[in-house]
C-alpha angles and dihedrals in degrees: 000000000000090000090053092051091048091048091050092049091051092049090049092051092049090050092050092049094047098045091063096047098080133053121243088248092055092049092048092050090048091052090052091046092048091050090051092044097097127068093227091055091048089052091050091050091049090050094048092044089059092054137054090230139334139203122237093250093060091049091050092049093057093052126069094222138093123278092245091054091049088050092052091051092048090051091053091049092046092049090053090054095238092116135025131208134208122200112226102170124269090013137050120221120206132193141162113279097235096200095052092038090060091044091052091049091051094046095048090045092051091046095049095041092047090062096049093049093051098045135039094213095261119164116274 
C-alpha cells in the first residue's frame, strides 16, 4: 500500500511539473495536430470541409472501416474542437467547427511561417 501511495505521489508531481511547461497555445496546437495525425481523420475532415454538414451514416459509407472505428475518429476530432456534432435522434449530424477551423489554420500558419522566417534552411 505504501508503494502505491508513493507511486501516486510521484505521478502527481510529474503531472504538476509537466502541465506548466507548455503554453496554452502550444497545447492547443498539439491537440489540433494530434487530431489530424491519422489518415482517416484527415479524410473525414476533407469530406466534412466539402459539405455544410453530414450525418454519421454518410461519413461511414465513404470509409472502408467499421462504424465503431469511425465513431472513435469522430470523437477524437470532436474533442479537439475541429468538428462539432448535433444529436438529431436517431441520427448525429457533424460539421466543421468554423471558429476552431480558422483558429487551427492561423496557428499552423504562424507555426510554419515562424520557422521559415527565423532560419534559412541551412543544414543542422
